[in-house]
C-alpha positions in Angstrom: 1.0 -19.8 -32.5 4.3 -19.3 -34.3 4.7 -15.6 -34.9 3.0 -12.5 -33.3 2.6 -9.1 -34.8 1.3 -5.7 -33.8 -0.2 -2.9 -35.9 -1.6 0.5 -35.7 -2.3 3.8 -37.5 -3.2 6.5 -35.0 -0.5 7.0 -32.3 3.1 5.6 -32.2 3.3 5.9 -28.5 0.5 3.3 -28.0 2.4 0.8 -30.2 5.8 1.6 -28.5 4.1 0.8 -25.2 2.9 -2.5 -26.6 6.5 -3.3 -27.8 7.8 -2.6 -24.3 5.2 -4.9 -22.7 5.2 -7.9 -25.0 7.5 -9.8 -27.4 6.5 -9.4 -31.0 8.0 -10.7 -34.2 6.7 -8.0 -36.6 5.1 -4.6 -36.7 2.9 -3.2 -39.4 3.1 0.6 -39.2 1.7 3.5 -41.0 4.6 5.5 -42.5 4.8 7.9 -45.4 6.6 11.0 -46.6 4.4 13.2 -44.4 5.0 11.1 -41.2 7.4 13.4 -39.5 4.9 16.3 -39.6 2.7 14.8 -36.8 2.9 11.9 -34.3 5.8 10.5 -36.2 6.1 6.7 -36.3 9.5 7.1 -37.9 10.8 9.1 -34.9 8.9 7.5 -32.0 8.5 3.9 -33.0 10.9 2.8 -35.8 14.0 3.0 -33.6 12.4 0.7 -31.0 11.3 -1.7 -33.7 14.8 -1.8 -35.0 16.3 -2.3 -31.6 14.0 -5.3 -31.1 14.9 -6.6 -34.5 11.3 -6.9 -35.7 10.1 -7.5 -39.2 9.0 -3.9 -40.1 6.1 -3.6 -42.6 5.2 -0.2 -43.9 1.7 0.8 -45.0 -0.2 3.9 -46.0 2.6 4.8 -48.4 0.4 7.1 -50.7 -2.3 7.5 -48.0 -5.0 6.0 -50.2 -3.7 8.2 -53.1 -4.2 11.4 -51.1 -0.5 12.2 -51.4 -0.4 11.9 -55.1 -0.4 14.9 -57.5 -2.8 13.1 -59.8 -5.4 12.6 -57.1 -8.4 14.9 -57.1 -10.3 15.1 -53.7 -14.0 14.5 -53.8 -16.3 17.2 -52.5 -16.1 17.3 -48.7 -19.6 16.1 -48.2 -18.8 13.0 -50.2 -15.7 12.1 -48.2 -16.1 9.4 -45.5 -16.2 11.2 -42.1 -13.0 9.7 -40.7 -11.2 10.9 -43.9 -12.9 14.2 -44.3 -10.7 17.2 -44.9 -8.9 16.7 -48.2 -9.2 19.9 -50.1 -6.4 19.7 -52.7 -4.5 17.3 -54.9 -1.4 15.7 -53.4 2.1 16.9 -54.0 4.1 13.7 -54.8 4.5 11.2 -57.6 4.0 7.5 -56.7 7.7 7.1 -57.3 8.6 9.7 -54.7 6.1 8.3 -52.2 7.3 4.7 -52.6 11.0 5.4 -52.7 10.7 7.6 -49.6 9.4 4.7 -47.5 11.6 2.1 -49.2 14.6 4.2 -48.1 13.7 3.7 -44.5 14.9 0.6 -42.7 11.7 -1.4 -43.4 11.5 -5.1 -44.3 8.7 -4.6 -46.8 5.8 -2.4 -47.6 2.1 -2.9 -48.5 0.9 -0.8 -51.4 -2.7 -0.9 -52.5 -3.6 -0.3 -56.1 -6.8 0.2 -58.0 -5.8 -1.4 -61.4 -3.2 -3.4 -63.2 -1.5 -0.2 -64.5 -0.8 0.9 -60.9 0.4 -2.5 -60.0 2.8 -2.5 -62.9 4.0 1.0 -62.0 4.7 0.0 -58.4 6.6 -3.1 -59.5 8.7 -1.0 -61.9 9.5 1.5 -59.2 10.5 -1.3 -56.7 12.7 -3.1 -59.3 14.6 0.0 -60.2 14.8 1.3 -56.6 18.0 2.4 -54.9 17.9 4.2 -51.5 17.5 7.9 -51.7 20.1 10.3 -50.1 19.1 12.3 -47.0 18.9 15.5 -49.1 16.3 13.9 -51.4 14.3 12.5 -48.5 14.2 16.0 -47.0 13.0 17.5 -50.3 10.2 14.9 -50.6 9.2 15.4 -46.9 9.1 19.2 -47.4 6.7 18.8 -50.3 4.2 17.1 -47.9 3.9 20.0 -45.5 0.9 21.6 -47.3 -1.0 18.2 -47.4 0.0 16.7 -44.0 -3.5 16.5 -42.6 -4.9 14.7 -45.6 -1.8 12.5 -45.9 -2.1 11.5 -42.2 -5.9 11.3 -42.0 -5.5 8.0 -40.0 -3.7 9.7 -37.1 -5.3 10.9 -33.9 -5.9 14.6 -34.5 -7.0 16.8 -31.6 
């Protein structure tokens, strides 16, 4: 085995414990503009990953589209059980969602897409990207307060 990675969606403390116990090369972590609202990977895991000089891969950037203003939630009874609870469209553009995460100290990100147009949009955003100032990051984060539960559906909610 040449390289070893760790990944998770639900609780940053579990992954941080793993990083303290074992030597990893990379970490794939769920981070998006709503992250700091609940069980924040940015606050509780990213500093440790940076300290250990890991390759940091971000995922769940638009939360399966649930963060995007152009997304319409299906009726609750048609939503998969583990994703249930989305009741309103998102509040961000794809540009805001992607640039927020790219402004973090990540090595790369994984962004899913449903069609070629979305792929082309993501490539254009990435090509034109420059890191956002803290004030803009704070504005984008604030826009996610009202959708935090649907944007972080993959976290451990109690």
